[in-house]
N, C-alpha and C positions, 0 to 999 in steps of 0.2 A: 417427547423431545426434548422439550428446554429443559429436563434436568442431566440428558444428555450433553448439549450447548454450555452449561453449568459446567461440566463434569470437565467437560475439554480446554473449558480457559481458566478452570484453578492448575488443571494438569500445566499448560504450557506456561503458568506463572510461576507453576513453583519449580520447575527444571529452570527457567528464567531466573531467577533470583538466585537460586541458590550460585548459580554462577555468577552472577553480580556480585556477589556479595563476595564471591573468593577472588575474585582476575581484578576487579574497580579500586584506583584508591590513587591521588595525585601524584604519586612518584614515578609509576609504572605507565604513565601518558605521554601520547610521542607528542613532540615540541608545537605539530599543529593542531593537535585537538581541537583549540577552540576559535579556529577558524575554516577547516576543514569542512567539508558538504557531508550531512548530517547521514549518509550514507554508508561510511567508516564506523559510525560508533555504535555499533552492537559489541556487544560486551560476553556472548556468549556462544558456541556455536551454529552457522545456523544447518537449517532444514528445508523443506519445500515447502512447511507448512510455517503459518503462524498466528497467535491471533492479538490482535489492536484491543491496547484495557480498557476495561468496563465493556468491550462489546454484550456480552451476555447480561448486562443489566439493562441493555436500552432496549425500546421500544421495536425497532427494527434491525434487528440483530440479519445479516446475511452471509454468505458462504461467495469470497468471488476466486473462481477457479476456471484453470486452465493449461493450453500448453504453450510453450515460448519456441517461435520458429527462429528459423538463418533465414534471410533475404530472402531463399529460394521456394519461404513457404511453407515445404514440407519436410525439410532436415530439424528435428526436435534441437534445441539448444541446453544445453545441460551448464552447469556452475555460470550459469546468470544469478545475477544479486536484482532480488527488487526492490524496494523500498517505495513505504510509504506512509503519506501525513494528512490529516483531513483535520476540521475543525469538529467539533462536538454536534448533539442535535442541534442547539441551537442559534449555530450556523456562523461560533464564534468558535477563536483559537485558542486553546488552552495552554497557556504559555509557559515551563516553569525550568528549572534550574537546578543541575547537576555540574558539580565540581567547576562551577562559575561558568557554565555555560549554557547559553539558555535556549530550550528545545520546547518541540510542538509534543505533548504528552502523548495522543492519540498518532501509533507510528508505529509500524510494525518492517520486519524484515525479514525476507527468505531465497534460497536458495535453488535455483531447479534440480531436481529430481537428469538423470542418465534421460531417461524420456522425455526433460523437457515440462514436466508438469509439475504446477503450484498450487498453492492453495491461501487467502489468504480468510478470517474469521474479522469480521469488524460489522460494521453498523453504519445504515444509510446518516449522512449526514444532514443538518439540518441547513438553513438559510435565514443571517442576520434581515430582523424586518428592514431595515432601511435599506441597506445591499439591494443591487439588480443579481447578485450571482447565482451561478448557478450549483443545484446542487453538485459537490464533485472532491473527488479522490486524488489527491497529486500522485504523481510516478515517477520516481525518480530509477536509472538504469544501469548496470553494470555490469561490461561483458568481460569476461574474461582478456586481460593485458589489453583493454581500454580502458579509456577515461571514463568515467559517468559521467552522464548526461540526463535531461530532462524528456521524459519519456509524453506520451497524451496523456494526461490527465481521463478516470474514469468519470463519465457523467450517467445520468440515470435515465434511463427514457420515461417514466412516468412522474416526471419533471416537469410542472406546470409552465418555468422561465425558460425552459426548453425546445424553446419555437421553432415554427419550422424553419425560417430563415436559418436560422442554426443548424440545422438538423443538412439543409441543402449545401451549405456551405462547407460542413463538415463530410459529406459526399461529395463534392467537387474537390477540394484537397485531395481525398482518398484516404479519408479518418477516422477509422472505424474505433471509435472511445465509448460509445455506449449502451452500456447494461442493460438489460433487460431480465429482471429480477423475474425468477417465481417460484411461490410458496410451497414445500416443501416440508410437511409438519409442522413445526415450529418456527419454521426458519425459511429466509429468503437465499434461496442459490441464482448465482449467475456466474454463466460459463462465459471467460473473455481468453479467447487467444491472441496470442500477440506477435506479430510480426517483425524481426526489429529494426531492420532497416523502415520500415514505413511507420515505426512509434520514435524515432529519433526527432528533435523537439529542437533541441540545442544545449551545446556540450554549457553542464553546469560548472558554475564557479564555487571554489576555495572561500 
C-alpha cells in the first residue's frame, strides 16, 4: 500500500511540474497576481484529485474524499474548485516565495467532477507546542460564476484539543467539519461530504 501511495504522489507531482514549467513566467501573470486569493494560483489543469507536497513521506498520510452537493443536500455540484492549505506535521506553516509572492507550501486544488466528487491526498497536520490551535486544514471554495469564500476548516476527531465544548458548539451551529479517519492498509481515509451553503463561512478577501 505504501508503494501505491508513493507512486500516486510521484505521478501527481510530475504531471503538475511539467505544466508549471511550461506555463509560469513573470510575463504572462495577471496584474493582480500578488494580491489575489491563492485559490487562483494553480498553473495546471485541475482534476477531481490532487496530492499535497510531501504527503507520501509524512507519518500520517490521509486520503480525504467525498461529494460536494448543492444547497439541497442532494444534487451533486460539479466544477466546484476546492483549495486547501495546512501546517506541516510540526504545526508550522512552511511559507515559500514564487515570482515574488509568498505562499503556503502544503496546499492543493481540485475541481469536482460531474458527480461532485473530489479527493485530496495529504497528511494530518501537527500543532505548535506553544499555541492552542487545533489540527486543521484550511478550505476555500469557488463555485462556478461566484466569488471564492472560506469554507469550514477540516478538523480531526482524534485531536485531543477538540474538546466536548468545541464539538457541541459546532453541532449547535450546524457545522459538520470533523473528519473521522479510518485506517485502510497503510493509509488513513476520511470521507467528508460538503453541502455548499452550510459550508459558507465568509467571503475571502483578495
